[in-house]
N, C-alpha and C positions, 0 to 999 in steps of 0.2 A: 628262126632267129627273131628275137624280140626287137621291135623298132624302138629307138630311143625317143622319149618324150621331148618336146621342144623346150629347151632350157629357158628361153625368154618367157614363154607362156607361164611356166611354173613360177618364175621369179616375180612376174607381175601379179600372179594370183596371191602369192605370199604377201606382197606389199599391200595389195588392195584390202585383203582381209585384216591385216595388221592395222591399217589406217581406219578401217571401218570400226574395228573393235575399240581402238583408242577413242574414236569419236563418241561411240555409244557410252563408253565408260565415263566420259566426261559429262554426259547429259541425261542418260537414261536412269530413272529410278524404278527398278523392278526387282523382284526376287530372283535369285540365282535359280535357273531352271535345271533341275537334276532328273526330270521325268521324261524329257524328249527322247525318243528311241534312236535318233540318228545323230552322229557327231562327225562333222567334216573338219579335217585339220590339214593345213598347208604349212610347210616349213622350209626355211632357207638355212643352209649350213655353210658358214664362212670358215675355211681352213686357213691356218696361219701360213701354209705353203703358197697361198695366193690364188686358190681356186675355190669354187663353191659348188654345193650340191643342193638339189631340191627334192622334196617329198610331198606326196598327196596321199591322204589316208581317209577312208570312209568306214565308220564303225556303226553297227546296229546293236542295241542292247534291249533285252526284255527279260524280266523275272530272273535276273542273275546270270543270263547267258549272253555272250558277245560273239558276233561274227564280224570280220573285217576284211577289207581288200585295200591294197595300196601299191604305189610304185615309187621307187627312188632312182635318181640319176645324178651322177657327177662324171666329169671327163676322165677320171682316173679309174674308178671302179666300173663304170658303165651303168647299165640299167638293170633293174630287177623288180619284177612284179611279185607280190606276196599275198597270201591269204591265210586265214586262221580262224580258230574258234576256241572259246573257253567257257566253262560253266561252273556253277557251284551247286553241289548236291548235299542237302542236309541229311545227316545220319542220326541226329538227335538234338536235344537242346544244347546250343552252343558249339556243336561239332559239325564240320562240313568237309567234304572232299572236293578238290578243285583241279580237274584235268584240263589240259589244253593241247591243241594240235596246230602246227604251222607247216606251210609249204610255200615254195617260191620257185621261180624260174632258175635255171642253171642247176636243176635237179635237187634242190634242198628240201629235206623233210626233218621235222623236229617234233618233240612232244615233251610234256612235263606233267607231274602229278604232285599235288600238295595236300596236306591235311592241316586244318585249323581247328583249334579248340579254345573255348573260353569266351565270355561276354559279360561285362565290357572289357575286362583285361583278357588278352588272347595271346596265344603262341601258335606258330605254324612251322612246318617242316616240309620241304619240297625237294624234288629230284628231277633233273632234265637230261635229255639225250637227243643228239642229232646224228645224221649220217655223215657229218663233217664236210659236206659240200659247201661251196662258196655261199656266203649269206651276209648281206649288210644288216647287221644286228641293231634294230632300232630300240631295243631296251637297254643297250649299252652295257650289259653285264654278261659274263660267261654263260653260254647256253648249256654246256656239258658240265653241270655243277650241282652242288647241294646248296639249298637256300634255307636259312633259319631266320625267324623273325619273332619279336615280342613287341607288344604294344597295347594301346588302350583306345577305344572309340566309344561314342555315344550316339543317341538318336538325333542329335542336332548337327550331325556332320562334322563334329570335332574328332580329331584323331592324332595320335603321336605313336611312332613306331621306330624300332631299330632293327635293321635287316643286314644279314651277312650273306653274300653270294660267293661261293668258293669253288673253283675248278677242282673236280675230283677224277678227271680222266686223262688230261694231256700233260700232266706233271709240270705245269707252268707256275704253280704257286699263286695264280691270280686270285686276288681277294678284293671285293668291293663291299664297303660298309656304307649304308645309307641311314641317316637320321632324318626322318620325314615328319612334318607337322602340317595338318590341314585344319584351318580355322575360319569360320564365318565371321564377318565383321558386320553385324546387324543382318538385315534381310537382303541388302543390295549387293554385297561383295563377299567373296570367299577367296582366301589366299591359301596356297600350298607351297611350302618350301622344302627343298631336299638338299642336305649337305652330304657330299660324297668324299670318301677317302679310298683310294685304290693303290694296290701294290701287287707286284708279281713280275714275271718275265713277259715282256712284250716283243713286238716285231723288231725293235731296235735295241733290245737289251732290258735291263731292270727298269721298272716303272714305279715311281712313288709320286703321288700328287693329290691335291684337293680340287674338287669341283663343286658346282652348285646349280640348282634349278629353282626358278621362281615362277609360279603360275598364278594368274589373276583372273577370276571369274566374275562376270557381271551379267545378269539376265541370261540370255542365250549365248553370249559371246565369251571368248577367253583369249588371253595372250600369254605366251610362255617364253621365257628367256633362260638360256643355260650356257654355262661355260664348262667344258670338259677337257681336261688334259689327257693327251694320248688316248683319244676316243677308240673304244674297242681294243685297247692295248696296242694300237698302231703307233706310228711315229708322228701322228698329226694331232695338234691342239685345235680345238674347234669352238666357235661360238654359234649357238643355234637360236634362231628366232622362229616361233610358230604362232599361228593364230587360227581361230576357227569358230564354228557356230554349231549349236545344237538345234535340231528341228524335228 
């Protein structure tokens, strides 16, 4: 049985990193660091029902490959440790295959596979499957789904994309649309914004709603704020604050 992480410790960790990132953003003049191999993120989830959850995640990245481990806890769902990996394998000029694997306590296992083609204008198509065991889904989209995306990116870290994630297994009609833009503001700051529209059958009945995420990077630090109606198609609206550091 997995021991629950101490809620107070996670909450203070989230607040400390958020304060530190805000302070650096106000005073540090340095380039956004996209080359550091490690990324530590702590997050606080405030549910409109009156409780909160916390998450800590550590990610390692090199040459297009990611490995991660993390833990989430709230008093309703409980605790869940998770780990995973993804990579990108080039098949030719502008064409790549992107597999991923995920596993978590409570017996969860999942995987996905996507193909992307084109540069700088690109399109991708992906497919995911799980064993349907309990999973606190931190990408907040259906896992047993087809994913289709079109977009544009360049060598200066600018990118715009439109993505559809659609359940193709559980007959819920769940659809998440994401309009995402990433844009550097000089050498010191990079912003990423995501506009979400979701629809489909959730835990409490039909769901329709708009959400958003805003991410601010400066030097090695970042802060992210999001508002998500009916998170994971549950009955809960949530505000998420995350902060972290690359090193």
